[in-house]
N, CA and C atoms as a LAMMPS dump frame, in Angstrom:
ITEM: TIMESTEP
0
ITEM: NUMBER OF ATOMS
372
ITEM: BOX BOUNDS ff ff ff
-5.0000000000000000e+02 5.0000000000000000e+02
-5.0000000000000000e+02 5.0000000000000000e+02
-5.0000000000000000e+02 5.0000000000000000e+02
ITEM: ATOMS id mol type element x y z
1 1 1 N 195.172 -91.021 -165.915
2 1 2 C 194.33 -92.283 -166.532
3 1 3 C 192.577 -92.342 -165.842
4 2 1 N 191.832 -93.054 -166.348
5 2 2 C 190.717 -92.746 -165.814
6 2 3 C 190.165 -94.413 -166.02
7 3 1 N 189.208 -94.48 -164.816
8 3 2 C 188.7 -95.911 -164.385
9 3 3 C 187.19 -96.089 -164.767
10 4 1 N 186.95 -96.877 -165.052
11 4 2 C 185.113 -96.739 -165.549
12 4 3 C 184.471 -97.243 -164.003
13 5 1 N 183.378 -96.465 -163.645
14 5 2 C 182.751 -97.674 -162.441
15 5 3 C 181.16 -97.328 -162.633
16 6 1 N 180.723 -97.98 -161.826
17 6 2 C 178.876 -98.228 -162.068
18 6 3 C 178.43 -97.234 -160.74
19 7 1 N 177.266 -96.865 -161.07
20 7 2 C 176.689 -95.257 -160.048
21 7 3 C 174.913 -95.415 -160.567
22 8 1 N 174.34 -95.649 -160.35
23 8 2 C 172.848 -95.6 -160.068
24 8 3 C 172.227 -94.203 -160.093
25 9 1 N 172.573 -93.342 -159.657
26 9 2 C 172.073 -91.539 -158.912
27 9 3 C 171.568 -91.398 -160.007
28 10 1 N 169.831 -91.121 -160.066
29 10 2 C 169.071 -90.356 -160.615
30 10 3 C 168.262 -89.068 -160.307
31 11 1 N 167.758 -88.077 -161.238
32 11 2 C 166.94 -87.306 -160.354
33 11 3 C 165.744 -86.877 -161.615
34 12 1 N 164.603 -86.057 -160.877
35 12 2 C 163.548 -85.988 -161.734
36 12 3 C 163.391 -84.796 -162.231
37 13 1 N 163.297 -84.227 -163.66
38 13 2 C 163.117 -83.137 -164.4
39 13 3 C 162.315 -83.093 -165.454
40 14 1 N 161.87 -81.836 -165.596
41 14 2 C 160.855 -82.134 -167.06
42 14 3 C 161.751 -81.993 -167.91
43 15 1 N 161.947 -82.884 -169.507
44 15 2 C 162.566 -82.421 -170.901
45 15 3 C 161.795 -81.198 -171.588
46 16 1 N 162.44 -80.952 -172.6
47 16 2 C 161.549 -80.449 -172.972
48 16 3 C 160.818 -80.829 -173.802
49 17 1 N 159.274 -80.354 -174.032
50 17 2 C 158.317 -81.396 -174.884
51 17 3 C 158.452 -82.333 -174.578
52 18 1 N 158.357 -83.334 -173.001
53 18 2 C 158.312 -84.784 -172.578
54 18 3 C 157.605 -85.019 -171.279
55 19 1 N 156.927 -85.589 -170.746
56 19 2 C 156.101 -85.408 -169.507
57 19 3 C 157.531 -86.094 -168.361
58 20 1 N 157.336 -85.571 -167.265
59 20 2 C 158.501 -85.491 -165.938
60 20 3 C 158.334 -87.077 -166.444
61 21 1 N 159.962 -87.436 -166.068
62 21 2 C 160.176 -88.758 -165.86
63 21 3 C 161.569 -88.763 -165.108
64 22 1 N 162.218 -90.007 -164.984
65 22 2 C 163.283 -90 -164.494
66 22 3 C 164.559 -89.44 -165.552
67 23 1 N 165.829 -88.423 -165.34
68 23 2 C 166.171 -88.08 -166.366
69 23 3 C 167.455 -88.204 -165.695
70 24 1 N 168.535 -88.751 -166.753
71 24 2 C 169.842 -88.279 -166.219
72 24 3 C 170.164 -87.298 -165.68
73 25 1 N 171.434 -87.475 -165.138
74 25 2 C 172.044 -86.306 -164.186
75 25 3 C 172.976 -86.925 -164.052
76 26 1 N 174.419 -85.749 -164.411
77 26 2 C 175.55 -86.026 -163.783
78 26 3 C 175.765 -85.985 -162.355
79 27 1 N 176.482 -87.129 -161.936
80 27 2 C 177.295 -87.118 -160.674
81 27 3 C 178.334 -86.695 -160.29
82 28 1 N 178.679 -85.67 -159.465
83 28 2 C 180.025 -86.066 -159.042
84 28 3 C 180.66 -86.333 -157.434
85 29 1 N 181.321 -87.448 -157.186
86 29 2 C 181.696 -87.757 -155.932
87 29 3 C 183.424 -87.561 -155.764
88 30 1 N 183.587 -87.006 -155.103
89 30 2 C 185.005 -86.261 -154.579
90 30 3 C 185.703 -87.437 -154.307
91 31 1 N 186.494 -88.183 -153.68
92 31 2 C 187.031 -89.461 -153.24
93 31 3 C 188.091 -88.544 -151.805
94 32 1 N 188.228 -88.729 -150.55
95 32 2 C 188.536 -88.423 -149.818
96 32 3 C 190.308 -88.543 -149.242
97 33 1 N 189.776 -90.489 -150.016
98 33 2 C 191.381 -91.25 -150.585
99 33 3 C 193.151 -90.727 -151.311
100 34 1 N 192.306 -89.487 -152.46
101 34 2 C 193.262 -89.442 -153.143
102 34 3 C 192.119 -88.164 -154.163
103 35 1 N 193.321 -87.216 -154.939
104 35 2 C 192.843 -85.888 -155.159
105 35 3 C 191.978 -86.16 -156.588
106 36 1 N 191.399 -87.444 -156.472
107 36 2 C 190.116 -87.23 -157.789
108 36 3 C 188.697 -87.401 -157.525
109 37 1 N 187.72 -87.727 -158.515
110 37 2 C 185.986 -87.623 -158.523
111 37 3 C 185.883 -88.477 -159.427
112 38 1 N 184.604 -89.085 -158.846
113 38 2 C 183.99 -90.141 -159.297
114 38 3 C 182.803 -89.283 -160.723
115 39 1 N 182.92 -89.146 -161.541
116 39 2 C 181.864 -88.61 -162.343
117 39 3 C 181.138 -89.933 -163.293
118 40 1 N 179.786 -89.408 -163.194
119 40 2 C 178.876 -90.395 -163.819
120 40 3 C 178.459 -89.501 -164.804
121 41 1 N 178.635 -89.939 -165.933
122 41 2 C 177.984 -88.799 -167.595
123 41 3 C 176.861 -90.152 -168.021
124 42 1 N 175.721 -89.435 -168.075
125 42 2 C 174.268 -89.836 -168.168
126 42 3 C 173.844 -89.481 -169.962
127 43 1 N 173.686 -90.369 -170.528
128 43 2 C 172.932 -89.366 -172.013
129 43 3 C 171.688 -90.188 -172.099
130 44 1 N 170.675 -89.213 -172.106
131 44 2 C 169.283 -89.81 -171.819
132 44 3 C 169.003 -90.72 -173.657
133 45 1 N 168.47 -91.322 -173.24
134 45 2 C 167.506 -92.306 -174.807
135 45 3 C 166.81 -90.954 -175.35
136 46 1 N 166.129 -90.22 -174.758
137 46 2 C 165.314 -89.512 -175.849
138 46 3 C 166.374 -88.408 -177.161
139 47 1 N 167.298 -88.637 -176.429
140 47 2 C 168.646 -87.314 -177.437
141 47 3 C 168.942 -88.763 -178.317
142 48 1 N 168.666 -89.989 -178.094
143 48 2 C 169.266 -91.229 -179.144
144 48 3 C 168.129 -92.601 -179.08
145 49 1 N 167.077 -92.044 -179.335
146 49 2 C 166.037 -92.953 -179.267
147 49 3 C 166.142 -94.078 -180.123
148 50 1 N 167.394 -94.092 -180.901
149 50 2 C 167.385 -95.698 -182.041
150 50 3 C 168.948 -95.911 -181.875
151 51 1 N 169.546 -95.36 -180.898
152 51 2 C 170.791 -95.851 -180.826
153 51 3 C 171.752 -97.114 -180.302
154 52 1 N 172.097 -97.368 -181.106
155 52 2 C 172.85 -98.847 -180.465
156 52 3 C 174.177 -98.628 -179.611
157 53 1 N 175.019 -97.406 -180.119
158 53 2 C 176.226 -97.549 -178.925
159 53 3 C 176.719 -95.797 -178.684
160 54 1 N 176.731 -95.486 -178.208
161 54 2 C 177.167 -94.333 -177.734
162 54 3 C 178.661 -94.073 -176.298
163 55 1 N 179.388 -93.512 -176.925
164 55 2 C 180.689 -93.104 -176.604
165 55 3 C 181.164 -91.719 -176.097
166 56 1 N 181.823 -91.82 -175.154
167 56 2 C 182.139 -90.286 -174.489
168 56 3 C 183.225 -90.279 -174.942
169 57 1 N 183.879 -88.736 -175.479
170 57 2 C 185.224 -88.543 -176.024
171 57 3 C 185.321 -87.19 -175.243
172 58 1 N 186.701 -87.184 -174.911
173 58 2 C 187.088 -86.164 -174.479
174 58 3 C 188.6 -85.899 -173.739
175 59 1 N 188.992 -84.673 -173.387
176 59 2 C 190.294 -84.641 -172.971
177 59 3 C 190.736 -85.863 -172.171
178 60 1 N 190.101 -86.561 -171.351
179 60 2 C 190.406 -87.542 -170.247
180 60 3 C 190.327 -89.048 -170.974
181 61 1 N 190.292 -88.796 -172.25
182 61 2 C 190.884 -90.267 -172.888
183 61 3 C 191.399 -89.63 -174.262
184 62 1 N 192.05 -88.836 -174.344
185 62 2 C 192.718 -87.947 -175.538
186 62 3 C 191.977 -87.856 -176.748
187 63 1 N 190.337 -87.628 -176.501
188 63 2 C 189.592 -87.898 -178.071
189 63 3 C 189.323 -88.958 -178.744
190 64 1 N 189.804 -90.319 -177.804
191 64 2 C 189.746 -91.626 -178.739
192 64 3 C 188.644 -92.113 -178.775
193 65 1 N 188.004 -92.129 -180.422
194 65 2 C 186.558 -92.602 -180.282
195 65 3 C 185.938 -93.812 -180.192
196 66 1 N 187.128 -94.691 -179.686
197 66 2 C 186.988 -95.746 -179.492
198 66 3 C 187.033 -96.402 -177.825
199 67 1 N 187.492 -95.442 -177.031
200 67 2 C 187.881 -95.487 -175.77
201 67 3 C 187.027 -96.366 -174.831
202 68 1 N 185.765 -95.22 -174.848
203 68 2 C 185.103 -95.136 -173.492
204 68 3 C 183.55 -95.275 -174.157
205 69 1 N 182.808 -96.228 -173.592
206 69 2 C 181.698 -96.407 -174.066
207 69 3 C 180.672 -96.219 -172.909
208 70 1 N 179.2 -95.621 -173.402
209 70 2 C 178.562 -95.655 -172.191
210 70 3 C 177.312 -97.172 -172.126
211 71 1 N 176.944 -97.878 -170.951
212 71 2 C 176.153 -98.535 -171.043
213 71 3 C 174.972 -98.145 -170.913
214 72 1 N 173.93 -98.993 -171.757
215 72 2 C 172.739 -99.004 -171.744
216 72 3 C 172.241 -99.291 -170.554
217 73 1 N 171.455 -97.907 -169.728
218 73 2 C 170.599 -98.75 -168.195
219 73 3 C 169.141 -99.413 -168.524
220 74 1 N 168.543 -99.81 -167.404
221 74 2 C 167.279 -100.416 -167.614
222 74 3 C 166.116 -99.673 -167.911
223 75 1 N 166.634 -97.84 -167.98
224 75 2 C 165.256 -97.355 -168.982
225 75 3 C 165.66 -96.532 -169.877
226 76 1 N 167.099 -97.199 -170.791
227 76 2 C 167.255 -97.04 -171.73
228 76 3 C 167.957 -96.034 -172.194
229 77 1 N 168.573 -94.673 -170.76
230 77 2 C 169.694 -94.443 -171.116
231 77 3 C 170.931 -94.904 -171.15
232 78 1 N 172.029 -94.101 -171.364
233 78 2 C 173.51 -94.584 -171.757
234 78 3 C 174.321 -93.89 -170.37
235 79 1 N 175.005 -94.517 -169.838
236 79 2 C 175.905 -94.307 -168.842
237 79 3 C 177.235 -95.073 -168.657
238 80 1 N 178.094 -94.255 -167.909
239 80 2 C 179.374 -94.025 -167.39
240 80 3 C 180.154 -93.827 -166.264
241 81 1 N 180.554 -93.966 -165.644
242 81 2 C 181.32 -93.429 -164.351
243 81 3 C 182.726 -93.513 -164.39
244 82 1 N 183.569 -92.337 -164.477
245 82 2 C 184.847 -91.949 -164.53
246 82 3 C 185.722 -91.814 -163.616
247 83 1 N 186.796 -91.807 -163.293
248 83 2 C 187.361 -91.175 -162.312
249 83 3 C 188.325 -90.58 -163.021
250 84 1 N 188.224 -88.983 -162.601
251 84 2 C 188.918 -88.206 -163.006
252 84 3 C 189.976 -87.425 -161.548
253 85 1 N 191.073 -87.126 -162.506
254 85 2 C 191.502 -86.039 -161.387
255 85 3 C 191.316 -84.704 -161.453
256 86 1 N 191.119 -84.493 -160.189
257 86 2 C 190.342 -82.859 -159.571
258 86 3 C 190.843 -81.951 -159.871
259 87 1 N 190.109 -80.671 -159.485
260 87 2 C 190.979 -79.903 -159.624
261 87 3 C 190.858 -79.055 -161.209
262 88 1 N 190.354 -79.993 -162.129
263 88 2 C 190.68 -80.002 -163.728
264 88 3 C 189.69 -79.483 -164.021
265 89 1 N 189.222 -78.957 -165.418
266 89 2 C 188.177 -78.816 -166.184
267 89 3 C 188.392 -79.962 -167.521
268 90 1 N 187.572 -80.393 -168.03
269 90 2 C 187.542 -81.976 -169.547
270 90 3 C 186.926 -81.321 -170.428
271 91 1 N 187.077 -81.247 -171.281
272 91 2 C 185.851 -80.737 -172.51
273 91 3 C 185.728 -82.652 -172.814
274 92 1 N 184.442 -82.635 -173.382
275 92 2 C 184.393 -83.444 -173.821
276 92 3 C 182.771 -83.537 -174.902
277 93 1 N 182.691 -84.589 -175.612
278 93 2 C 180.894 -84.82 -176.545
279 93 3 C 180.992 -86.324 -176.144
280 94 1 N 179.681 -86.356 -176.883
281 94 2 C 178.946 -87.888 -177.331
282 94 3 C 179.274 -87.879 -178.804
283 95 1 N 179.501 -89.455 -178.835
284 95 2 C 179.346 -89.703 -180.277
285 95 3 C 178.212 -91.003 -180.145
286 96 1 N 177.306 -90.393 -181.15
287 96 2 C 176.29 -91.672 -181.174
288 96 3 C 176.504 -92.237 -182.505
289 97 1 N 176.989 -94.029 -182.212
290 97 2 C 176.609 -94.725 -183.48
291 97 3 C 177.676 -94.668 -184.459
292 98 1 N 178.961 -93.615 -184.416
293 98 2 C 179.986 -93.306 -184.755
294 98 3 C 179.705 -92.659 -186.115
295 99 1 N 178.303 -91.737 -185.842
296 99 2 C 177.997 -90.796 -186.783
297 99 3 C 177.97 -88.853 -186.446
298 100 1 N 177.371 -89.67 -185.072
299 100 2 C 176.425 -87.689 -184.806
300 100 3 C 176.796 -87.545 -183.519
301 101 1 N 177.803 -86.337 -183.156
302 101 2 C 178.004 -86.042 -182.186
303 101 3 C 176.809 -85.241 -181.433
304 102 1 N 177.029 -85.188 -180.077
305 102 2 C 175.56 -84.248 -178.944
306 102 3 C 177.197 -83.951 -178.276
307 103 1 N 176.122 -83.383 -177.434
308 103 2 C 176.513 -82.022 -175.978
309 103 3 C 176.152 -83.093 -175.068
310 104 1 N 176.283 -82.763 -173.827
311 104 2 C 175.547 -82.807 -171.81
312 104 3 C 174.6 -82.122 -172.039
313 105 1 N 173.475 -82.127 -171.925
314 105 2 C 172.497 -81.669 -171.443
315 105 3 C 172.807 -81.03 -170.172
316 106 1 N 173.71 -81.611 -169.234
317 106 2 C 173.627 -81.119 -167.981
318 106 3 C 175.64 -80.548 -167.123
319 107 1 N 175.756 -80.269 -168.859
320 107 2 C 177.363 -80.12 -168.46
321 107 3 C 177.475 -78.729 -167.86
322 108 1 N 178.799 -78.803 -167.145
323 108 2 C 178.821 -77.53 -166.307
324 108 3 C 178.843 -76.691 -166.907
325 109 1 N 179.31 -76.275 -168.303
326 109 2 C 179.787 -75.413 -169.158
327 109 3 C 179.678 -75.845 -170.685
328 110 1 N 180.152 -74.577 -171.656
329 110 2 C 179.653 -75.102 -172.662
330 110 3 C 180.996 -73.74 -173.582
331 111 1 N 182.144 -74.788 -174.359
332 111 2 C 182.789 -73.699 -174.985
333 111 3 C 183.298 -73.867 -176.752
334 112 1 N 183.228 -73.29 -177.351
335 112 2 C 183.216 -73.157 -178.967
336 112 3 C 184.465 -74.275 -178.897
337 113 1 N 184.375 -75.116 -179.858
338 113 2 C 185.768 -75.711 -180.38
339 113 3 C 186.14 -75.248 -182.112
340 114 1 N 186.741 -75.829 -182.217
341 114 2 C 187.663 -75.671 -183.335
342 114 3 C 187.102 -76.093 -185.067
343 115 1 N 185.824 -76.431 -184.498
344 115 2 C 184.82 -77.422 -185.858
345 115 3 C 183.65 -76.803 -186.02
346 116 1 N 183.36 -75.378 -185.173
347 116 2 C 182.066 -74.346 -185.129
348 116 3 C 181.248 -74.794 -184.727
349 117 1 N 181.355 -75.93 -183.293
350 117 2 C 180.618 -75.66 -182.453
351 117 3 C 180.98 -75.772 -181.251
352 118 1 N 180.164 -76.233 -180.189
353 118 2 C 180.981 -76.265 -178.688
354 118 3 C 181.066 -77.688 -177.994
355 119 1 N 181.902 -77.504 -177.163
356 119 2 C 182.346 -78.822 -176.391
357 119 3 C 181.716 -78.359 -175.038
358 120 1 N 181.118 -79.742 -174.326
359 120 2 C 180.979 -79.967 -173.268
360 120 3 C 181.791 -79.808 -172.027
361 121 1 N 181.672 -79.194 -170.739
362 121 2 C 182.88 -79.323 -170.193
363 121 3 C 182.164 -79.424 -168.945
364 122 1 N 182.998 -80.644 -167.982
365 122 2 C 183.109 -80.54 -166.555
366 122 3 C 183.838 -80.436 -165.837
367 123 1 N 183.439 -79.763 -164.62
368 123 2 C 184.626 -79.511 -163.767
369 123 3 C 184.701 -79.874 -162.199
370 124 1 N 185.917 -80.459 -161.89
371 124 2 C 185.722 -81.572 -161.473
372 124 3 C 187.131 -80.984 -160.356
């Protein structure tokens, strides 16, 4: 089971070909009360400048393309926080406007998938 939560953690980096700005970064907060971790996934507006809808699709939602939508933040990035069981690795990707698949720029690692590309992986 996953829970969607709200979190506004930011860090500053330089994106390829862009000036330094507040950039999205995934954030992990391990819970003391149970064996889970709140992970905030952020998808930068630079990767989807004209996007209307960004979904996160992966092991944690059984690859359901309609299950988990990211919300647009004030700076134009997209974000969602999920509570995931710790001690696991989760494959995932972002789906933009139901047509374009993208990986996470801040994934813990990438692994090949059966479609000839890579999946992002978050380790919790």
